[in-house]
C-alpha positions in Angstrom: 0.0 0.0 0.0 1.4 3.4 -0.9 1.9 6.2 1.7 -1.1 8.3 0.5 -3.5 5.3 0.9 -1.9 4.4 4.3 -2.6 7.9 5.5 -6.1 7.8 4.2 -6.8 4.4 5.7 -5.6 5.5 9.1 -7.4 8.9 8.9 -10.7 7.2 8.3 -10.1 4.6 11.0 -9.2 7.2 13.6 -12.1 9.5 12.5 -14.7 6.8 12.7 -13.3 5.5 16.1 -13.9 9.0 17.5 -17.4 9.2 15.9 -16.5 12.3 13.8 -18.0 12.9 10.4 -15.8 14.1 7.5 -17.6 17.4 7.8 -16.9 17.8 11.5 -13.3 16.8 11.1 -12.9 19.3 8.2 -14.6 22.1 10.1 -12.4 21.6 13.2 -9.2 21.2 11.1 -10.2 24.3 9.0 -10.0 22.4 5.7 -12.6 21.6 3.1 -14.8 18.5 3.6 -14.3 17.2 0.1 -10.5 17.4 0.7 -10.9 15.1 3.7 -12.7 12.6 1.5 -10.0 12.7 -1.1 -7.3 12.2 1.5 -9.2 9.2 2.9 -9.3 7.7 -0.6 -5.6 8.3 -1.1 -6.1 10.8 -3.9 -4.3 13.8 -2.3 -0.7 14.6 -1.4 -1.2 16.0 2.1 1.0 18.8 3.5 2.7 18.5 6.8 0.6 21.4 8.1 -2.6 19.6 7.1 -1.4 16.3 8.8 -0.7 18.3 11.9 -4.2 19.9 11.9 -5.9 16.5 11.3 -3.9 14.9 14.1 -4.7 17.7 16.5 -8.4 17.3 15.9 -8.1 13.5 16.3 -5.9 14.0 19.5 -3.1 11.7 18.1 0.5 12.1 17.1 1.1 12.7 13.4 3.0 9.4 13.3 -0.4 7.5 13.9 -1.4 8.5 10.4 1.6 6.6 9.1 1.0 3.4 11.1 1.2 0.1 9.1 -2.1 -1.1 7.8 -3.2 -4.7 7.9 -4.6 -5.0 4.3 -6.3 -8.3 5.2 -8.3 -6.5 8.0 -10.9 -5.0 5.6 -11.8 -1.4 5.0 -12.4 0.7 8.1 -16.2 1.0 8.7 -18.4 4.0 7.9 -20.3 6.0 10.4 -24.0 5.5 10.4 -25.6 8.1 8.2 -28.1 10.7 9.3 -28.2 13.0 12.3 -27.3 11.8 15.7 -30.0 11.7 18.3 -29.9 14.4 20.9 -29.3 13.2 24.4 -31.7 14.8 26.8 
């Protein structure tokens, strides 16, 4: 797996683990939502500044985005679509 796909894979895994939508991650990292999607699909060459912003929002070290991926493990899951229920 190439580095861009590894970063995208880890980004999606970490984002979903934290229950963040692409839109929420992009908003908090101050980048475009469609850019986050392209990064997750391995279609973008990400700058160090963008990696730092994404890692900050995800509360991880930038090195987590470069972690080895088990390609036999299957694609990281998606978040359930739709709005989340409000907790009263």
